[in-house]
N, C-alpha and C positions, 0 to 999 in steps of 0.2 A: 372420606368417612371421618366422622367424629372420634376424636381422641380424650376428650375431657373425661377424667376419673374423680372419684371422691379424693383421692390422693392428690390431685392437682387443686382441687377447691381448697383442702385443707393447707396446701403448702401457701395459697395466697393468704388465707386468714391468719395462718400463724406468723407470717410476715408482717401483715397489717397489724395484728395485735401486739407484736412485738416493738413494733415502732411507734404506735400510738397509745399504749397503755399508759395511764397516767397523765395525758395531757389535758390541760385544764379546758379546753374546747372541744374534747370528745364527749358527745351525747349518748353514743351508743353505736353498735356494728349492725348495719342493715344488711342481711346476708345475700339478698336477691331481689331485686325490684320485678315484681309482676312476672313471676314465672309462667310459661305456658306453652303449649304443643311440644312437651317433651314426648321422646320416643314411645311408640304404641308397644304395647307388651312384646317382648320377644326382639324389638327394633333397636336399632342404634341411631336412626335418622330422624329429623323432625316430624311430627305427626300431624293429621290433619285435627280440626278442633273436636274437642270431646272424644278423641280416640286415645288419649295419651295414658301411658302407664302410671298410675297415681302412686305407685311404691317407689318410683325413682326419686322424685324430689326429697322425701324425708330422708333418705340415705344421706343424702349430700347434705343436708341441713344438719342431721345429728352429728355428722362427723365434724362439720365447721365447729358446731357449738362445743363440743368436747375439746377440739384443738385450742379454742379461745379460751375457755375456762382453765385449762392448763396453763395459762400464761396471765390471763386478767379474769379475777373471780367475782368482780362486782359490776362493771360497766354493763348497761343492758344491751341484749342482743335481740333485734328485730327479725321476726321469721315470717315470711310471707307463705302462701299455699298455693296450691295448684289453681290453674285457669286465671290466671292474672291477679291472684290474690284478692278475688272479688268478695266482698261482703256476704253476697248470697250463697257462695260456693265453700266457705270455711267448714261448715257442718257437714256436707255430704261428699266433698271431693277431696278430703284429706283423712282417710281412714286410719292413719299411723298417728295422726296428731290428737292430744298434744305430746310433744318430745320431752326427753328427759333433761334436765338441767335448770340451774337456778338464774333468775333475772330475766327470763324470757318474756318478750312482748310479741304478740301476735298482731300483724300488721295487715289489715283489710283496706280495700279501696272501695267506695261508692259514688256514683255518680247518679244525677237526678232525671235523665232523659230517659227514654224508652228501653234502650240497649244497654244502659249504663256504661256509655263510653266516654261523657263528658264532650261529645262532638256534634250535638245536635242542639241548637239554641231557641227553636222557635216553640213557644208554649202551645199555641193553638194545634200545629202539627202534631206534637208529641201526645197531646191529649185526646186526640181524635182517634177513631177506630183504624185499625192497619192490618193488612194481610200481607205476609212476605211469603212467597213461594208456598202459599196454601196453608200457611201457619198463622194462626191470629197471634198479634202482638198486643197485649195489654196496654190501656192507656195510661199515661202517668195521671196523678192526682197530687194534691198537696199533701197526702200521706206518703208519697213514695219514698221520700228519703228516709222517713222514720221507719217504715216496713223494711226498707232493705237493710239498715243497720241493725235493726231487732234481731234479725237472723243471728248476726255475729255476736251482738251483746248477750243473747240467750246462751249461746253456745260458749261463750268465754265464762259467764256466771255458771253455769253447770259443770264445766271442767275445772272451775277455780283458777283461771288464769288470767293474765292481764291482756287487755286490748289495746290496739292504736287504730285510730282511723287514719290511715296515712296519707290518702287522698280523697278530697270530695270539693267540689268547686260548683259554679254557677254563673249563668248569663247575669248581667246586672240591668237588663232592660224592662224586666218585668217582675212585678213584687211576688208574683205566684214561685217563681223560682226560689225567692228569700224565704217564703212560708215553707217550701218543701226543705230547702236548705236547714232553716232553724230547727224542724223538728228532727231532722237526723242528729244534728251537733248537740242539741239539747238532751237527747236520750243518752247519747255516748257520755257526756260530761256527767249527767246525773248519776250514772254508774260508775264514776270515778275513774273512766279511761280517757286516753288521750286522743286529741284532735289535731290535724294538720291540713290546712286547706291547700288546693292547687288551683290557682285562679289565672294563669298566664293566658296570653293571647288577645286578639281585638275584642273579643266578645265581653 
């Protein structure tokens, strides 16, 4: 039975902020990477995809933000959202966002393949029509990257908050991936937000 509570999360972040506050190499506090499959409403165990209680995560995040700001008032705090922090989900899967606090940066991730996982590398396959378990999956195009991050950019601008595209990457063997990647990155940078690429692996 899971026993993690907001108090445990706060305890960790109080310790981290106390230890690292003022360190010249500290760029920010990243509260949680890609939160997903939190318990469904009324539950305490990991849930199935898209059944999670969307109100669990913001309670933990807000508690950590408050704890950090009691110790460190200036270092940025990076906040991810429900369902892996996906750029496509920030506006629809985080009804309690934006949260309270200064210096918050809302971190989103976006990949360029059909399912936005960063795990499919063949452009022709991803750009072809596909049906999975009776559901049509839209093919990717050169505009896919830009379209995905635009959802998050528009949400951040409407809510007057800062955004970071914390993960985006591409295979390097086909210039069409580079075109999609550039469209996404350019849009984020043109709006004054941050970009961090994630390009590990043999692809």
